[in-house]
C-alpha positions as CSV (number, residue, x, y, z in Angstrom):
1,M,9.8,-7.6,-1.3
2,G,7.6,-10.7,-0.9
3,C,4.6,-12.1,0.9
4,P,4.7,-15.9,1.4
5,H,1.2,-16.0,2.7
6,W,-0.5,-14.2,-0.2
7,Q,-3.8,-16.1,-0.2
8,E,-6.0,-14.7,-2.9
9,S,-5.6,-14.5,-6.7
10,N,-4.6,-10.9,-7.6
11,K,-4.6,-9.3,-11.0
12,C,-2.0,-6.8,-12.1
13,I,-2.6,-4.9,-15.3
14,N,0.3,-4.7,-17.7
15,G,-1.2,-2.3,-20.1
16,V,0.4,-4.1,-23.1
17,Q,0.1,-7.8,-22.3
18,E,-3.1,-9.5,-21.3
19,E,-4.2,-9.3,-17.7
20,K,-2.7,-12.2,-15.9
21,S,-3.8,-13.6,-12.5
22,I,-1.3,-14.8,-9.9
23,P,-2.2,-18.3,-8.7
24,S,-3.7,-18.4,-5.2
25,E,-1.8,-19.6,-2.2
26,T,1.6,-19.4,-3.9
27,G,3.0,-16.3,-2.3
28,L,4.0,-13.2,-4.2
29,L,7.3,-11.6,-5.0
30,M,7.4,-7.9,-6.0
31,V,10.4,-6.0,-7.4
32,S,10.8,-2.4,-8.6
33,H,13.4,-0.1,-9.9
34,I,13.2,3.7,-10.3
35,G,12.1,4.4,-13.9
36,C,11.4,0.7,-14.7
37,G,8.0,0.1,-13.0
38,T,6.8,-2.5,-10.5
39,W,6.6,-6.2,-11.3
40,T,5.3,-9.3,-9.6
41,R,5.5,-13.1,-10.0
42,S,4.5,-16.1,-8.0
43,L,6.9,-16.7,-5.2
44,S,6.6,-20.5,-5.5
45,S,7.8,-20.4,-9.1
46,V,11.0,-18.8,-7.8
47,L,11.5,-21.1,-4.9
48,N,10.7,-24.2,-6.8
49,G,12.8,-23.4,-9.8
50,T,9.9,-23.5,-12.2
51,P,11.1,-23.2,-15.8
52,K,11.1,-19.7,-17.2
53,I,8.1,-18.9,-19.3
54,P,7.3,-15.8,-21.4
55,Y,5.9,-12.9,-19.4
56,S,6.4,-14.7,-16.1
57,W,6.8,-11.2,-14.6
58,T,3.7,-9.1,-14.7
59,R,3.8,-5.3,-14.4
60,C,1.5,-3.9,-11.8
61,F,-0.3,-0.6,-11.4
62,V,-2.3,1.0,-8.6
63,D,-6.1,0.8,-8.8
64,G,-8.3,3.5,-10.4
65,C,-10.5,4.3,-7.4
66,S,-11.3,8.0,-7.1
67,V,-14.0,8.0,-4.4
68,V,-12.9,7.7,-0.8
69,A,-16.0,5.8,0.2
70,Q,-15.2,3.1,-2.4
71,A,-11.6,2.8,-1.5
72,R,-10.0,-0.4,0.0
73,F,-8.0,0.6,3.0
74,C,-5.0,-1.1,4.6
75,I,-4.0,-0.4,8.2
76,I,-1.5,-2.0,10.6
77,E,-2.8,-4.7,12.9
78,S,-2.0,-2.9,16.1
79,E,-3.8,0.3,15.2
80,P,-7.6,0.5,15.4
81,W,-9.5,2.2,12.6
82,E,-10.9,4.6,15.2
83,A,-7.5,6.0,15.8
84,L,-7.2,7.2,12.2
85,P,-8.6,10.4,10.7
86,P,-11.0,8.8,8.1
87,S,-12.9,7.3,11.1
88,A,-14.4,10.7,11.7
89,F,-16.3,10.3,8.4
90,F,-16.6,6.5,7.9
91,T,-17.0,3.4,10.0
92,S,-15.1,0.3,8.8
93,T,-15.8,-3.3,7.9
94,T,-13.6,-6.2,6.8
95,N,-16.5,-8.0,5.1
96,V,-16.2,-7.3,1.3
97,D,-19.7,-8.5,0.7
98,S,-21.5,-6.2,3.1
99,V,-20.0,-2.7,2.9
100,G,-22.9,-0.5,4.0
101,E,-23.6,3.2,3.7
102,G,-21.1,5.3,5.5
103,Q,-18.6,2.4,5.7
104,V,-15.3,1.6,4.0
105,L,-13.6,-1.7,3.4
106,V,-10.5,-2.5,5.4
107,L,-8.5,-5.4,4.0
108,K,-7.3,-8.1,6.2
109,P,-3.5,-8.4,6.1
110,S,-1.9,-11.5,4.8
111,C,1.7,-10.7,5.8
112,G,3.7,-8.2,7.8
113,S,3.9,-4.4,7.6
114,L,5.3,-4.2,4.1
115,C,2.4,-6.2,2.8
116,K,0.3,-3.0,2.9
117,Y,2.6,-1.4,0.4
118,L,2.3,-4.5,-1.7
119,L,-1.4,-4.3,-1.6
120,V,-1.5,-0.7,-2.9
121,A,1.2,-1.2,-5.5
122,S,-0.6,-4.3,-6.9
123,G,-3.9,-2.6,-7.2
124,R,-5.6,-4.8,-4.6
125,G,-5.7,-2.0,-2.0
126,S,-6.3,1.7,-2.6
127,V,-4.9,3.3,0.5
128,F,-2.4,2.5,3.3
129,I,-2.6,4.9,6.3
130,Q,-0.5,4.7,9.4
131,R,-0.1,7.1,12.3
132,Q,3.5,7.9,13.5
133,K,4.1,6.5,16.9
134,E,7.9,6.8,17.3
135,K,9.9,9.9,16.7
136,V,12.4,8.0,14.6
137,I,11.3,5.6,12.0
138,K,13.7,3.2,10.3
139,A,13.9,3.6,6.5
140,W,14.2,-0.1,5.8
141,D,10.7,-0.6,7.1
142,H,9.2,1.6,4.4
143,A,11.7,2.4,1.6
144,V,11.1,-0.7,-0.6
145,G,7.4,-0.4,-0.3
146,I,7.4,3.3,-1.1
147,I,9.4,2.8,-4.3
148,C,7.1,0.0,-5.4
149,V,4.0,2.2,-4.9
150,L,5.6,5.2,-6.7
151,E,6.7,3.1,-9.7
152,A,3.2,1.6,-9.9
153,G,1.7,5.0,-10.2
154,G,0.8,5.9,-6.6
155,R,1.8,8.5,-4.1
156,A,3.5,8.3,-0.7
157,T,3.6,11.2,1.7
158,D,3.4,12.1,5.3
159,W,0.1,13.4,6.7
160,K,1.1,17.0,5.8
161,G,1.5,16.1,2.1
162,N,5.3,16.1,2.1
163,Q,6.9,13.4,0.0
164,V,8.7,10.9,2.2
165,D,12.4,11.7,2.0
166,L,14.3,8.5,2.0
167,A,17.6,10.4,2.1
168,A,16.7,12.6,5.0
169,D,19.3,10.9,7.3
170,E,22.4,12.1,5.4
171,A,24.8,10.5,7.8
172,G,23.5,6.9,8.2
173,R,20.7,6.6,5.6
174,R,18.8,4.7,8.3
175,S,16.0,7.0,9.5
176,I,13.1,8.9,7.9
177,Y,11.0,11.6,9.5
178,P,7.4,11.8,8.3
179,Q,5.1,14.4,10.0
180,D,2.3,12.7,11.9
181,G,2.2,9.5,9.8
182,F,2.3,7.8,6.4
183,L,-0.3,8.2,3.7
184,V,0.1,5.8,0.7
185,S,-2.4,5.8,-2.1
186,N,-3.2,5.2,-5.7
187,G,-2.7,8.9,-6.3
188,K,-6.2,9.8,-7.3
189,L,-7.4,9.7,-3.7
190,H,-4.4,11.4,-2.2
191,N,-5.6,15.0,-2.0
192,Q,-9.0,14.1,-0.8
193,L,-7.4,12.1,2.0
194,L,-5.0,14.8,2.9
195,E,-8.0,17.2,3.3
196,L,-9.7,14.6,5.6
197,I,-6.6,14.3,7.7
198,S,-6.2,18.1,7.9
199,S,-9.8,18.6,9.0
200,T,-9.5,16.1,11.8
201,S,-5.8,16.4,12.9
202,S,-6.6,18.4,16.1
203,T,-8.9,15.6,17.2
204,V,-6.9,12.6,16.2
205,L,-3.4,13.9,17.1
206,G,-4.3,16.1,20.1
């Protein structure tokens, strides 16, 4: 998947090679394969046919945040923070320089819906949370992003903690059926967030 409007430099940790930064305002391309990790490179280098250089693909991992109050959240543009379970415990801000007590940072999106998965898989975001609005959700809106996050070390479940089953639609392989919504995280925050969701589900979903 890719984000042509990726604006800020982002660093993905390889674990073996040195940390490399992705040039700003060049777009981002992310690929993943089960068992092979998640990798990124500058989108402009692909489109412009830049000569291949060693290590032009950089392996990415989710961030190491383990405290919900310090997490960087991603939400869809059409859904207000107040409609999501964590809002019962935290207010939100988009100003990275002034996150106050009792607030969490919500990142401003730079692309469409799949960008939230890209943010978590690359380590720039810690959590992507989305409430389910339709009874049937198309697999292609989430499948690539889920695989990228899982291969980067994160977790992706519904709000009940069930792993999202990409093969649930045995006939057409087109639909997935998460309960209540999607929760995508770096893994370390996942159980804490599930507890928050469970404690507020009657209020948020009722």
